[in-house]
N, C-alpha and C positions, 0 to 999 in steps of 0.2 A: 932023167929029165923030170919025172914026176916029183922026185924028192926035192930037186932044186926049185920047182914051182911051188911046192908046199912050204919050203923054207922062205921063199920070197913073199908068199901070201902071209905067213906068220909074222914076218918083219913088218909088212905093211899094216897089219892089224895092230901090232904093238905100237907102231908109230901113231896110228889113229887114236889109240887109247891114251897115249901120253899127251897128245894134243887136246883131247877131250878133257882130261884131268887138269891140264893147264888152264883151259878156258873156264872150267868149274871153279878153280882156285881164284882166277881173276874176277869172276862174278861175286864170289864170297868176299874178296878183298874190297871190291867196289862198294858192296853193301855195307861193310864195316866202316869204311872211310866215310861214306855218306852219313851213317848214323852218328859217328863221332863228330863230324863237321856240323851236323845239326845241333848237337849239344853246345858246340862253341858259339854258333849263331844264337842259341838260346841265352847264353851268358851275355852276349852283346845286347840282345833285345831286353834282357832283364835290367841291365844297367841303364839303358835308355828309359825304361819304365820308371826307375828310381829318379832319374833326372826330370821326368815329366811330373812325378809326384812332388818334387821339390821346387817346381816352377809355380810362382804365385799367379801367373796369368792363366785364366780359364781358357782363353782362346790362343793356342800356341801359334796360330797362323799370323797373329799380329805381333809376335815376339821373335826377334832375330834368332835367338838361341833355339826357340821352338822350331823355326824353319830348318835349322841345322839338324835338330833331332829327327824331324820328319824326313829329311833327306837321307839320313843314315838308316832309318827304319825302312824306307823304300828299297835301299840297297840290300838290307838284310833279307827282305822278302824276295828280292830278285835272286840272291844267292840260294835261298831256300828252294826256289823253283828249280834251279839247276840241280840241287841235291836230290830233289824228287825225281828228276829225269834219270839220275845215276842209279837211284833205288829201283826205278823201273827196269833199267837194263840188267840189274842183278837178279830180278825176279824171274828166274828161268823155270819153265815148265808149270808155272802156277797161273792159271787163267781165271780172271775175274771178269765175266762178261757183263757189259752194260750197253744199253741202247744209246747209240752215239751218232753224231753227225761227223762224217770224216772230214768235212771242211774245217771243223774246230781242231782236229788233230793235226791237219796240214798247217794250219795257222801257227800252232804252237811249235811244231817241229821245224818248220822253215825259219821261224824267228830265232830259235835256238841255234840252228845250223849256220845261219847267215851272219851271226855276230862277228865271227872271225874270218869269214870268207869274202873279203871285200873285192877280190878279183873276179868274182862270179856275179853275173847279172841274173836276177831271178824274175821269172814271169809266172804268174798264177792265173789260172782260168778255172774258177770253181763254180759249178752250177748252184745258184742260190736256192733252188728248189730240190736239192739233193735228197734222195730217200735215205732213211736211217739204216744203220747196220747194228748188229749186236756183237761187240768185240771186246777184247781186253785192250784197253787204251794204251797201256805201257808197251805191250807186245807189238801193236801196230805202229806205234811211234818208233820202236826199234827197227822195224822193217823199213820205214821211210828214211830214217837216219842212215841205215846201211846203203840204201839206194842213192841218197845224196852224196855219201862218201865215195861210192863207186863212180859217180859222175865227176866228182871233184878230182879224183885220181886220173881220170881220163882227160882232164883239162888242165895240165900243169901250168900253162901260160894264161889261164883264165878262159872264160867262155860263158855260154848261156845255159841256164837250167830252167826247164819248163815243167810245171806241175799242174795237172788238170784233173777235174772230177766230172763225172756225168752219170746219168741213169741209163741203164741198158736192159733190154728185155730179150732174153734168148728163147728161140723157138726150137722145136724138135729138128727142123731142117737146117738150123743155123750151123755152118761149118765149125764155128768156135765151140758150140755145144758138144759136137761130136769129138773134136780134137782134145778138148779140156775135160771131157767126161763129166761136165756139169749138167745138172738137171735143168730142163726148161723152166724159166721163171724170171723174176726181177732181180737185177744185180746192180751194185754200185761199182763203177769203174774209176780207177785211179791210174793215171799215166805219169811217169817221170822220164823226161827226155833230156839229153845233153847234146852239146855241139862238139863233143870230144873226138878222140882218135878212132873210136869204133873198134869192132872186133871182127875177125874172120870167122868163117863157118865152123872151123874146127874148135876154136875157143868158145864160140857161142853154145856148142853142144855140151860143154863141160862146166859152164859157169855155176850151175846149181849143185855140182858134185861137192861133197865135203872135202875140204883140204885142197881143193884146186884153186890156185891163184896165179895171176900173171905178174904179181909184184916180185921184186928181188927178194932173195932169202933174208929172213929177219924183218921184212917190212909188212908181212901179212900172213894170216893163218889159213885163209881160204874158207872161213866159216861164215862170213857175213851174209853172202847170198844163199848159202845152204840153209842158214838159220831163217832167213826171210822166206824161203821156199817152204820150210817146215811149218812156220807160223801161219802162213796163208792157207796151207793145206789143212791144218788143224782147225781153222775157222770155216772150213767147208768152201774155200775159195780156190782161185787159180791165179798163177803168176807166170808170165812168159816174157821173153826178151827178143827184141829185133835189133839187128845192128849190121853195119857194113863198114869196112875199113875206110877211114877218112870222112865218114858221114854221121858220126855220133851213134848213140844207143838209145833205145826206148824200151822201158819196162812197163808192162801193163798188168794191173791187178784187178780181179773181179771178186767181190764179196757179196754174199746173199743179202738182199734188202729185207728189212723187218718192219712190220707195222708198229705204231705206237709213237708217243711224243717223248722227246728227250727232256728229262728233268734237269734244268741247269743247276749247278751248285750255287747256293745263295751267296751273294757278295758279302764279304765281311765289312760291315760298316763300323766306323768309329763309334764307340759307346762310352757313356759315362762310367767311371769306375764305381763298382758297387762294393760297399763295405760291410763288415760283420764282426762278430766277437766270438764265433764258435772255435772249437778245437779241431785242428787239422793235423793229420799224419801224412808226411810226404816221404815216399820210398823211391829212391833213384840211386844208381851206382855211380853217378857223376857228382863229385863233391862240389864243383863250381855251380852246377845247376841247382843243387840243394841249397847252397848258400844264397844265391841271388833270389831264388823263389821265396825262400824263408824271409829274407829282408823285405821283399815286396809285400808279401802277405801280412807281415807284422805291421807294416805301415798302414795297411787297410784295417787293422784292429784285431786280426785273428791271432790266436795262440797256436804256434806251429812247432811240432817236433819232427825231426828228420831221422831217416834210417838209410844207410848206404848199401843195403842188400835186402833181398826178400826175407831171409832168415832173421835179420835184425829187426825188420819191420814187424814180423810175426811176434817176436819176443816183446816188442813194445806194445803191441795191440792186444795180445791174448789175455794178460792178467786182468785187464779192465776194459773190455771192448766198448762199453757205452761211454767211456771217457772221450772218445773221438767221435765227432759228428761227421767227419768226411776223411777219406783217404785219397791222396793223389798218387798214382802208381805208374812207374815206368814199365815198359814192356820188355826190352832187351836188357837182361842183367845176368851176370855170371852165376853159376851154382844153381840158384832157384830162379826160374824165369818169371816174368810178370804173370803169365797165364797160370802157372802153378801156385804162385803167391796169391792170386785172386781166388783160386779154388779153395785154398786153405783158409783165407780170410772169410769167405762165404760160409764155410763149415762152422767157423767160430760164431759168426753173426749173419744169419740168412738175410737180414734187412740192411746190411751194410751199404753205404753210399760211396761209390768209387768213381773217380775221374781217371781215365786212362790217358796219360800224357806221353807221347812218343814221337820220334822223328819219322817213323814209318807211316804209311797212309792207312786209311780206315779199312782198306782191303787186306787180304792176306792174313797174317798172324793176328792182327788186331781184331779181325772179324770173329775169331774163335772166342776171345774174351767177351766181346760185345754180345755174341749169341748166348753166352753163358749167363747173361743177366746184368752185365756192367752197363750203367745208364749214361755215363758221360765219356766223351772222347774229345781230345784236343790235340792238334798236331804241332810239334815243335818245329820252328821257334814260334811261340805265340806271344801276343801282346797281353799286358796285364789286364786291360779292360775286358778282353775276351774271356780270360780265365775268371775274372771276378764275377762277371755276369753268369757264367756257367756254374760257378760255386753257389751263387744265390738261387739259381733255378733248381738245383738238386736239393739244397738245404731247405728251401721254402716249399718243396713238394712233399705231400704227405706220404706218398708211396715210396717203395725201396728203389 
């Protein structure tokens, strides 16, 4: 009997490992697809920039073709936002904590989710004076998307999804404080409720277990709620579920409140294209991105050389480093990464001026290069006016 139990446990652990490896592979694949898709968007945006440069009208809003270009650009940015979400899902185990208002994350995540879920009616009740929290925004978005998907699966014929936020203060005698093992103090609460089929007590006790799923075979891995549980716990919070058959489900999240003011990301305003005549080296493994960026920068007056790998870029740069006034560097490249390329460029010329151009966000791997001294960062797909202004800011600055 002991031998059979040991064999059964071994098989269970092997199955868990295979599932975990599968999910890791999916995360890697998602990140790779998002990166490549951003390069495609960069190509589209680049050709739009060329069309803008070729338009004689200074104010494209008064030009019919200009309106078409602006419409396409808005769609490119919308697609780029979706890719950013995909990259967030692929960023497993890497937490970049930022002071955040959860209302903003709920606004973004519900907007993304409801795009294709027309059969669901969304109700939001968010406290306008919500306390701030310090979280990894991508990870918390993943938690919320998992909860929305869980609600959607429980409402196959449509229904109502309610999302609410509020401020909560736990005391030592609070039953929730004792049951959740949370310290007394200030917390931000998020609740996600649905009008779906609900769950019985037996199911409710297992929903946060890894690989437990009520979906048919092949329709779910059982990792969504287990992942949500792990993320909330890693943020020092608590998540619990309440449900009854035929009466829907309600998930409640508590996260520790933090003092401080959230610094909003500055809005990217349209800018006049800034021109110049300096020499630029652009290093990127995507041939299409190199071609379109080179064409755009040449139109602005720059002399541009390109390299399709880190090694090729070093070969062009090393013989005469002072020939190039600026390097535009991709982050994800085969063989020699952007980080390794930057380190070797810095060894050749400690005062080198570099703009890191990547489809990934400023957090994560990009942060390593920026902390090493890289002064410029621009996220693909970018507009030509944004890149042109950044180039001038670096070239016109006396420091490295």
